[in-house]
C-alpha positions as CSV (number, residue, x, y, z in Angstrom):
1,X,10.5,-24.0,-73.3
2,X,13.0,-23.0,-76.2
3,X,16.5,-21.2,-77.1
4,X,16.3,-17.9,-77.9
5,X,15.1,-14.7,-76.3
6,X,13.5,-15.2,-73.0
7,X,9.5,-14.0,-73.4
8,X,8.2,-11.0,-71.0
9,X,6.6,-13.3,-69.2
10,X,9.5,-15.4,-68.9
11,X,11.2,-12.8,-67.5
12,X,8.2,-11.5,-65.0
13,X,7.9,-15.0,-63.7
14,X,11.6,-15.3,-63.2
15,X,11.3,-11.5,-61.1
16,X,8.1,-12.9,-59.0
17,X,9.7,-15.6,-57.8
18,X,13.0,-14.1,-57.6
19,X,10.9,-11.3,-55.5
20,X,9.5,-14.2,-52.7
21,X,12.5,-16.0,-52.3
22,X,15.3,-12.8,-52.3
23,X,12.7,-11.5,-49.4
24,X,12.7,-15.0,-48.0
25,X,16.5,-14.8,-47.3
26,X,16.5,-11.4,-46.2
27,X,14.1,-12.3,-43.5
28,X,16.4,-15.3,-42.9
29,X,19.3,-13.0,-42.1
30,X,17.8,-10.7,-40.5
31,X,15.9,-13.0,-37.8
32,X,19.2,-15.0,-38.0
33,X,22.7,-12.7,-38.3
34,X,25.7,-13.7,-39.3
35,X,28.4,-12.9,-36.6
36,X,31.8,-11.7,-38.5
37,X,34.5,-14.5,-38.0
38,X,31.8,-17.0,-36.5
39,X,30.6,-19.9,-38.7
40,X,28.0,-18.2,-40.8
41,X,25.2,-21.0,-40.3
42,X,22.3,-19.0,-41.7
43,X,23.6,-19.1,-45.0
44,X,24.6,-22.5,-44.5
45,X,20.9,-23.8,-44.2
46,X,19.6,-21.2,-46.9
47,X,21.9,-23.0,-49.4
48,X,21.5,-26.8,-47.9
49,X,17.7,-25.5,-47.6
50,X,17.8,-24.2,-51.3
51,X,19.4,-27.5,-52.6
52,X,16.6,-30.0,-51.1
53,X,13.9,-28.0,-52.1
54,X,14.9,-27.2,-55.7
55,X,16.2,-31.0,-56.5
56,X,12.5,-32.1,-55.1
57,X,10.7,-29.8,-56.9
58,X,12.3,-29.9,-60.3
59,X,11.8,-33.8,-59.4
60,X,8.9,-33.2,-59.7
61,X,8.7,-31.2,-62.4
62,X,10.0,-34.3,-64.7
63,X,7.7,-36.8,-63.5
64,X,4.6,-34.7,-64.4
65,X,5.4,-33.4,-68.1
66,X,2.0,-32.1,-68.4
67,X,2.5,-29.6,-65.8
68,X,3.5,-25.6,-66.5
69,X,7.0,-25.4,-67.7
70,X,6.7,-21.8,-66.6
71,X,6.5,-23.9,-62.4
72,X,10.1,-24.4,-63.0
73,X,10.9,-20.5,-64.1
74,X,8.7,-19.3,-61.0
75,X,9.8,-21.6,-58.3
76,X,13.3,-23.1,-59.5
77,X,15.5,-20.2,-61.0
78,X,12.9,-17.5,-59.6
79,X,12.2,-18.3,-55.9
80,X,15.1,-21.2,-54.7
81,X,18.1,-19.0,-57.4
82,X,16.8,-15.7,-55.2
83,X,17.3,-17.9,-51.9
84,X,20.1,-19.4,-52.2
85,X,23.2,-17.5,-52.3
86,X,26.6,-18.8,-53.2
87,X,27.5,-14.7,-53.8
88,X,26.9,-14.8,-50.0
89,X,29.1,-17.4,-49.2
90,X,32.0,-16.7,-51.3
91,X,31.8,-13.4,-49.5
92,X,31.7,-14.6,-46.1
93,X,34.9,-17.4,-46.7
94,X,36.5,-14.2,-48.2
95,X,35.9,-12.6,-45.1
96,X,36.8,-15.5,-43.1
97,X,40.4,-15.7,-44.6
98,X,41.0,-12.7,-44.0
99,X,40.4,-12.9,-40.0
100,X,42.7,-15.6,-40.4
101,X,40.4,-18.1,-39.7
102,X,41.5,-20.9,-42.1
103,X,39.9,-24.0,-40.4
104,X,36.4,-22.5,-40.2
105,X,36.7,-22.1,-44.6
106,X,37.3,-25.2,-45.1
107,X,34.6,-26.5,-42.5
108,X,32.3,-24.1,-44.6
109,X,33.6,-25.0,-48.0
110,X,33.7,-28.2,-47.6
111,X,30.8,-28.7,-45.8
112,X,28.4,-26.8,-48.1
113,X,29.5,-28.8,-51.2
114,X,28.8,-31.9,-48.9
115,X,25.6,-31.2,-47.4
116,X,24.3,-29.5,-50.6
117,X,24.8,-32.7,-52.7
118,X,23.2,-34.7,-50.0
119,X,20.5,-32.6,-49.7
120,X,19.8,-32.6,-53.3
121,X,19.9,-36.3,-53.1
122,X,17.3,-36.2,-50.0
123,X,15.3,-33.8,-52.5
124,X,15.5,-36.2,-55.4
125,X,13.9,-39.0,-53.2
126,X,11.3,-36.6,-51.4
127,X,10.4,-35.5,-54.8
128,X,10.1,-39.7,-56.4
129,X,8.3,-40.1,-53.0
130,X,5.7,-37.3,-53.7
131,X,4.9,-38.2,-57.1
132,X,5.0,-42.4,-56.1
133,X,8.0,-43.4,-58.0
134,X,8.9,-46.2,-56.0
135,X,11.7,-45.9,-53.4
136,X,12.8,-42.6,-54.7
137,X,16.6,-43.8,-55.6
138,X,18.8,-41.1,-57.3
139,X,20.2,-43.5,-59.8
140,X,17.5,-44.5,-61.6
141,X,17.5,-42.1,-64.2
142,X,14.3,-40.3,-63.7
143,X,15.5,-36.9,-62.3
């Protein structure tokens, strides 16, 4: 995809994927509501799962150069971009701070970052295995 103004097709792909991802995120939030002042497990799980899936998808896409580049817009930018929700993480951190839950804020912030990185590394490994890329180590430069 060249830099410049996005085409209507690209906008449509991100919109379609974003619709799917946002509906999935709202479904999770409905099924597993976060209690104000408690650890926000639902948002944590959505973001960590999204980091894993995005890393796996991008690794597979990078390995298959012949794959339609629009898949990245539809699945990566659209679906997983809308499914993950770092804006909600920021609101939850603010709410927890306002409630004086400094320990929970520290655990949630550091835990989200650490688990997200580990999930992304696992996603890269799985992506490599899906495309038959050897041991799946994240340091081999293939992702």
